[in-house]
Each structure stands twice: as C-alpha cells, then as structure tokens.
N, C-alpha and C positions, 0 to 999 in steps of 0.2 A: 034609561034608568040609571041611577047612581051605581047600583051593583054591577052594571055592565061596563063601567068605566073605573077600573082600579085606580085609586088616587095616587098610589106610588108610581104607577106608569105615567099618569097624566103629569105629575110633578116632574118626573124625569124628562118628559118631552119638553116641558117649559125650560128646564135647566139647559138642555141641549141648544135650544133656540137662543136663550139669553147669553150663554157662554160661547156659542159659535161653533164648537166642535164637540165630538163625543168624549175626547180625552179631557178637555177642560171641564165638561159637565161631570165627568167621573171624579175629578179632583174636588169640585165644589160639593158633590154629594158624598164624598169619602167612600166611594165604591170603585170597583174596577171598570175600565172601559168596556169589557165584555158584558158586565152586568147592565150597563147603560144600553148597549146595543140590543141585548136580549129583551129588556123592558120595552124599548121602542118598537122592536119587531113584534112583540106580543100584542102591543096596543094596535099596531097596524093590522095584525091578523084579526083581532077582536072587532075592529071597526070595518074591516074589509076595504081599507083605503090606504094609499100611500100618504104619509103625513109629513114627510120631510124631503126637501130637495138636498141631496148630498153634495152641496157646494161648499165653498169656503168664503165666508162663514155659512153655516147651515141656515137655510130659510124654510119656513113652513109652507106647505102646499095650501091650496084653498081649504081643504078639509082639515089640515093641520092647524091652520089659523083659528078655526072654530074651537079646537081643543086648547090651544094656547091661550085664547081669550078666556075660556072657562077656567083654566088653571090659574091664571093671573087674578081673575075675579074671586076665585075661591081663596087664594092666598090673601087678598085684600080683606075679605070678610073675616077670615080667621084672625088676622092681625088686629082688626078693629074689635072683634069679640074678646080677644086676649087683653087688649087695652082696657076695655070696659070692665073686665073682671079683675083687673089689677095683676094679670099674669104675665105681662110683657117683661122680657128679660131686661136687666139693667143695661142701659146704653144702647138698647136695640132701637134704631131709628125707624120711623114710619116713612117708608119710601113711596114716592108718587112719580110715575113716569109720564111725561107730557111732550107732545110734539108741538113745535112752535116755529113760525117762519122767522127768517133772519132779521127782517126789518122790525117786527114787533119785539124781538129779543134785544135789538139795539136801541129801541126807543122807550117803550113803556112797560114791557112784560115783567122785567126783573123787579120793578117796584111792587107788583102784585105779590110776588113770592115773599117779600120782606114783611108783608102784612100778616102772615100766618107763621106762628112759631111751632117748633117741634116736628117739622116735616123735613125729610131729606129728598131732594129733587134729582131726578135723572131726566135731563132735557135732550130731546132729539130735534135737531134743526133740519127743517125741510120746507120746501116751497108751500105756501098756504093752499095751493090747489092740490097738493099731494099729501098733506098731513092726515087727511081722513083715511088714507090707505093704511097708515100705521095703526090707526084705531081698528080698522077692519081686520088686520093681521094679528091683533092682540098684543102688539109690541108696546103700546102705550095705553094709559087709562083715560087720557083726556087730550084734547088738541085745540089749538087755534087754527081755524080753517076758513076758507072762502066759500064753503058749501053749506047752504041752508038745509040740505036734505040730510036727516039724521042717519048715521050708520046704524044698522040693525043692533038693537040692544042699547042704544045711546039716546040721550036727550040733547037738545040743541037750544041755545039762546043767543040772540044777537048781541054783539059787542059795540058796534059802531063802524065807521068808515075810515080807513086809512087813506089820506089824500096824498097823491104824488104830483109833484110839479116838475115841469121840464126846465132844467137849469143848466148853466154853463159858466165857466170862468169869464169875466168881462172881456179879457183879451181874445178868448176863443170866439165869443159871440160877435165881437167886432170883425174878426177875420172871416168867419165862416157863415154867420147867420144874419148878415145885414141885408135883408130883403125878404121876399115871400118865403115863409117857412116850408110850405108844401113843396117848393122846388129845391130849397137849400138843405133841409134836413136829410133827404135821401142821399145826398152827396157828402155830408159832413161826417167826420169821425165820431163814433159813438161808444159809450161805455155801457156794457151789458153785464148783469150779475153772473149768469151762467147760461147754458144752452136751453134751459127751461124758461128763461126770462123773455117774454114777448111784449113787455110794457112799452118799450121804445118803438117797436114795429107797429103796435096797435095805435099808439099816439099819432104817429105819422100818417097812418091810414085814416084816422079820424079827421086829420087836416086836409085829406084829399090826395095824399101822396101814396106811393107804392110800398113804403116800408122804410126802415132805417137803413143807413149806409152799410156798405160791405166792409169798410175799415172799422173793425170792432175790437175793443179791448175787453176781455173777460176778467172781471174782478169779483170773485165770490166771497165778498165780505162787505157787510153794510157800511161799516166805518171806512174801509178801504175804497169802496165804491164812491162815496161822497168825496173823499180826499182825491181820488183820481179825476173826478169831474172838476173839482176846485183847482187841481194842478194844471188843467187845460188839456188833458188827454182826449177828451171828447165831451159831448153833451150827454145827459142822462136824466131819467126820471127818479127823483129823490123824495123819500118820505118827508112830508111837510115839517114834522117835528125835528127832523135831522137837518133839513135845509135852513130852517129859520135862523139859527145863530150864524151860519155861514153867509146868509143874505145880509144880516145886520152888520157883519164885519166887512162886507164888500167883497168877499172872496167868490161869491156867486151872484148871478143875476137870473131872474126868471125870463125865459125866452118867449113864452107865450102866456102873458098874464091872465088872459081870459079863458084859457084852456087848462084842464087838469085831468087827472085819472084817479077816480075813487074806487077803492076795493073794499066791499063789505066784508067784515070779519065776524065769525061766529065761534062760540065756545061749545064744543061737543064733549060729552063725558059719559062714562058708563052709567046705566040706571041702577046704581047700587045705593043702599042705605048706609053710606060710608061717611062718618064725620069728617075724615080727612079731605075727601073729595068735595063735600059740601062747603067746608071752610075755604078751600082753594077757589071754588067756583064763585063764591061771594067776593073774595078778594080780587079775582080777575075781572069780574063784572064792574066792581067799583072803580078800579084803576082805569079800565078801558073807558068808562064814562067820563073820566077826567081828561084823558089823553086823546081820544078819538072824536071825530065829528059824528054827530047824531043824524 
C-alpha cells in the first residue's frame, strides 16, 4: 500500500542508485549524507529487505530494483501530469532513459530520437541480449532488446531483424580465407566486439566448424569494429547497414555470400500512460521499419 512506502524514502533510494553514492545523492537532494543513509535504512527496515549493494557505484538488489522501478515510474507520471497541467518549470526537460545495443546506436536508432521534439535522452549502451536486465533493475524506461519475453510491467513490440554479414578486407580474405571456410575461419584472426560477443563463434559453428580462431582482437565500438575489419586485422560479423558502404567502396568483401546472421530486435517499455514514452515508441517503430529487415 502507498502509505507503507514513504515517497521521500523511495525517491531517496532512486537518487542513490542514479548518483552512484550516498554522498552524491545527498548533494543532488540538498540534504546531508546522514539523512540519505537514514532514509534508506528506514526503507529497508520497513520492507524487511536489503535494497542496495554497497558497492561503487551503488547497485540495487533484486528487491531494491522493484522499488527503483516504482520510483522512476512515479517520477515519470508526475512529470507527465505536471506537463498536462502546465505546471512544468521553465526549461525543465522531459528525460527518458533508454537501453540500446551499440550496433543499433551506430546505424538507425539515433534517427528515431530526432523524430520526437522536447525530450531529453539518457542512453545506456548494452548488448541487446542484456538490455532487458536494465529494464528489470529499473535503470531505464525502455530498451531495444533481443528478447521477445516482456519484462514484468512492460509491453513488447517487434522491430525487425538486424542482419550481420561475415566480412573481411579483400587482402585478408585472399590470404586467410581462400578455401573451405569451415576449415579456414577457425584458424584465421578475428575481430570481436567484446567478451559477450559470440556472433563470430556461432557463425563458424553454423558452417560446421568448432568456433572462431584464438587470435582475437577486441574492439568495443561499432564504428571501430568495422574499421578494424576493413583495415585487415581480422574477419568479423558486421551489421548490414554499416557494411554496405564499405562493400560499395571495395574496402570489404562478404566471405560467405549465402550465409548470414539475423538478430530479431524488440522494443520493450513500461506500461505507463505516458505521452513521452508513447511518442518515442512510435518514432522507434517507424524508424526500425525503414532500417531493419522484416
């Protein structure tokens, strides 16, 4: 019940998570660190649960994430209500936090943001297989994700498929990949986004190999990844929209024209009657329809 969750304490919990430390939350709330600590402790006693992991930065526990999500939704509804009543302060932006994978961010997603005026965005870059976790923790209001299963309290809609093609610089392909790919790819140098990226390994396994090679270059940037492959550091799976101009320029070649890797993408967002979230969802869906495969 609402009276069992003092809003001041809930908002303080949110401030600690957003700011990362008790001291920073105190500065943001214009109170003392002791007051912040007391409010969080009182909320933990009221709920009978540990709500925060005292790490740097502070992170919510599973129970804390429930309250963080509640606090952020409450703040979103309050801002929307103030806006409809004409009570929003001058210059006060409507902030929307979104989790998005790096390849979408580098290819089509920013175009969606430009279709909605008057919003202030806070983007969290995360692998599409992990963006839903940020929704679950209450750290974002919406996410581009590869999961069709809605996070509790969220709606989900399909966006389309991001196609990845196996590409390499022409000289690299001639040197390392002139023959059966199932045998050559496991021995060739490869470019990998980060340690969560298993696209290259999965692609080689689909061809009947054991996985990508041991000589791996980790390049955690979508633009840098494509440039590294084009420079000849290794082969890699590149998003089709990003690969197309490099293929047209002759800087890349597709090493397996009849094989590719499709990743279905979905838009998940809180089930709130929020004009800001509704407008953003429409913009994201429309832009994805133009950029992704159906």
